[in-house]
N, C-alpha and C positions, 0 to 999 in steps of 0.2 A: 102636551109632546116629550117623549120620554129621548132621552142624550144616549150617542152613542160613543163609550168613552173606548179606546183600542189600547190595552196593555200590551206595550212593545219589549214586555222582557224575553221574549222567547226571539227574535230577532237578536238580542244582546249575546243571548246565550250563543246562537249559532256563530257571531262572529267570534267569539269569546274562546270558542273551540280551536278554532285554529289561529289568531293572534291577527294583528294588523286592522283593520279597518273594512272591511267586507264581508256580511254586510254594513254599510253605512249607516248605524242606529237615531244619527239626527235626519240623515236626508228623509231615512222611510217615516221619520215623526212627521216632517214637513210633508210628505205625500199622502200621508192617512188625512191628515187633516185638508189636502186640496182636495179628496175622494169623495169630502164630505161628511166626514167625521166630528164629533161635535169635543172631543177632548182625548188627551192622549192619560194615560196611566202609567206610573211605573213602580216599582216595589225593591227599592234598595235592597239587599240583607248584608251584614256586615261580613261576609266572607265576598261580597262582589261579584260571585259567582254567572251574573249574569248583569244586571244593570249597575252601572257603578257611579260613585259619589261625581267624579270626574261629570260623566254623561247626565246628571241628572243638573248638575249646573250651566252646562251648555242650553241644555232644553229650557231653563229658565226662558233666554233670549230667543227661542226658537218658537216654542207654543203661543198660537196664536188665539187660538181657541181654549181650552181650560189644561192645566197641568194639576194630575189627582197626585199626589206622592203617597204610597201604601207602604206601612212600618208599625216599629212592633216601639210605643213611646218610652217601654221602660229601658230603651237603648240612648246610651246620650248622645252618642254620633247621629244616630238615627234625628233624636231632637234637635237638635243642633243645625244637622243642615234645612230641616225644614223653616226653621227661622232666619237661617241664612237667604234661601232660594224665596220664600214665602210665595208656595203657590196658590192656587187659586181655593184646591183643597186638601187638607191629610186626613186622609181614614186610619183611623187607629186599629191597626190588628195582633190578636197576641199569641203572636208564630214564637215557639223556641227558637233558641239559637242553632242552626243548623235543618232546620226544618227542611223539607222537599217541599211543601205547599202549605198553605192557608188550610187548615179542616175543621176549624170550632172558633164560633164567637165569643164573645167575655162573657164573663158572669158578670153584670152590668151591678149587683150587689153587693159581692165581695171585693168588686176592683172598683167602688164609687166612689171615694174619696180620693184616690190616684187616679182615676179615669176626668173626677173634675177639674181637678187641678191642673193636668196637661192641654183638656180645653180651654179651658181658659186663659192659659199660657198662650194658645195658637190665635184664639179669637181675640183676644187684647193686640194680635198684631196683625188683623184683617185678611185672618185666614179659615175659609169655611170646614166644618167639623164635621165629622162622618167616624161611626163607631162599629166595625164590623160583627155582626149578631146571628145568632140562629133563630128562627122562624118559632121563637118561643114568647108567648104573649107575657108572662113575667119578665124575664130579660128588656122586653120593649118598655116596660114599663120603669123597669130599673133604669133603662139608657136615657130617657125623660128627665131622671132625676140629676142626670150626669152634666145638663144643661148641654149637650149635642146640638149641632144642626139638624142633622139628618145622622139613620142609620144604612146601613150596608146588608142588608138581608143576605146570609148565606147559604146557595142556595144548589148545593152537591144532592143534597137527600131527592131535591125534585129532579135533578138532570138523570139521577140513578136508578129512580123509579121510572120517570118519564114513560115509557115505550109500554111498560107491563099493566101500569095502573094511574095512568096521568088525572085521571080526577080525584081520586084519593091526595096523588102526590102533592095536588097545591091548594088544597083547603088550610095548611097552616100559615103558607105564604099569604091567601086572600086575607085569612084572620087576622095576622100581623100586621098586614098592611092596613085594613081599616081601624087596628087598633093604632096606629102610628098616627094615621091621617086623623083621628079622635084627636091624638093627645100633642098634636102641632106639629111631630116631626116630619122632615124628608124624607123620599123611600128611594133607597139608591138597592144594587143587586148584582151579585156576582159570584162565580165558580160552576165552571162549566155548563153555562149557557152557550147554545150552539145553534147554527140553523135550524137544527130539527125541533128542538125546544123553544125558542125565545119568544115566537109569535104568542105559544098559548099561554106563556108567563103573563108576558105582557095585557092580554086580553082580561086577563083575571087577576092581574095585582093593581088595585086602583090606587092611583096617584104616583106610579112608578116615574120618578124622574128621570135616571139613569141609569144604564148597565158599564159595566165595567168589561172586557171580554179581550182575553188574550191567547190562550193555548188552540182551542175551538178555532176561531178567526186565522193564525196563523198557519195554523196548518193546514187551513181549506184554500187561503192562498195559494200553496207550494201546488195543487191544482188547479186553482181556478183565479189565479191572478191576484193581486191585492186590490187592483182599484176593484176586481168587480168584485171580490168578497165584502169589501165596504159595503158597497153599492148594497151587495145582497143582505147584509145583517140590516141595516137602512130601512131598507124594504118589510121588514118582518116586524118591525116598532112601527110604523104608521097608524 
């Protein structure tokens, strides 16, 4: 079974644009779980332009499925937050300060010692670890050496090329998943996955444990309704 973790950053973006507490991020997380999602993902950035550190602390006592916190472990404030909240999973991404959205995975060889240190610290606190990687066999081999529990495949290239050459676009991800399975790494995926391309991805990526989806799902919810949208994404993963 592939779990759906819904990234609620965009709900926080809408709230922050006006101030106040509409829409209510905490209520949205509760509702998304009630509608069937198996996890909630947040990616607090240093400028707190969407999810705030306060949101994360409040979600700790709200999320009943799995809480996944994404961020760059080179930011001490982020590391301290994760160790305080102790989510079910932390996903390490190599974002630069002020970056609009994640756009690349780790160089797992150049950053091996740093990642080993951070992963060890998180795992010592009972937090499952995942690291963001491109669909690159060498980088996945390097990920194994860091001690991470899982990898999250960065799926932007797949999504970008899905409509014109989906058979070719999926190949690196099938190969990457096959290698990860052989190495004993759990497999997550995310970035620009949508109702259009999710089912095909699921069908061709063996051992896919979790997808993290935010922008497309929240955008679809504007037209289709949140409960209906969550159900539609879940149906693509069956």
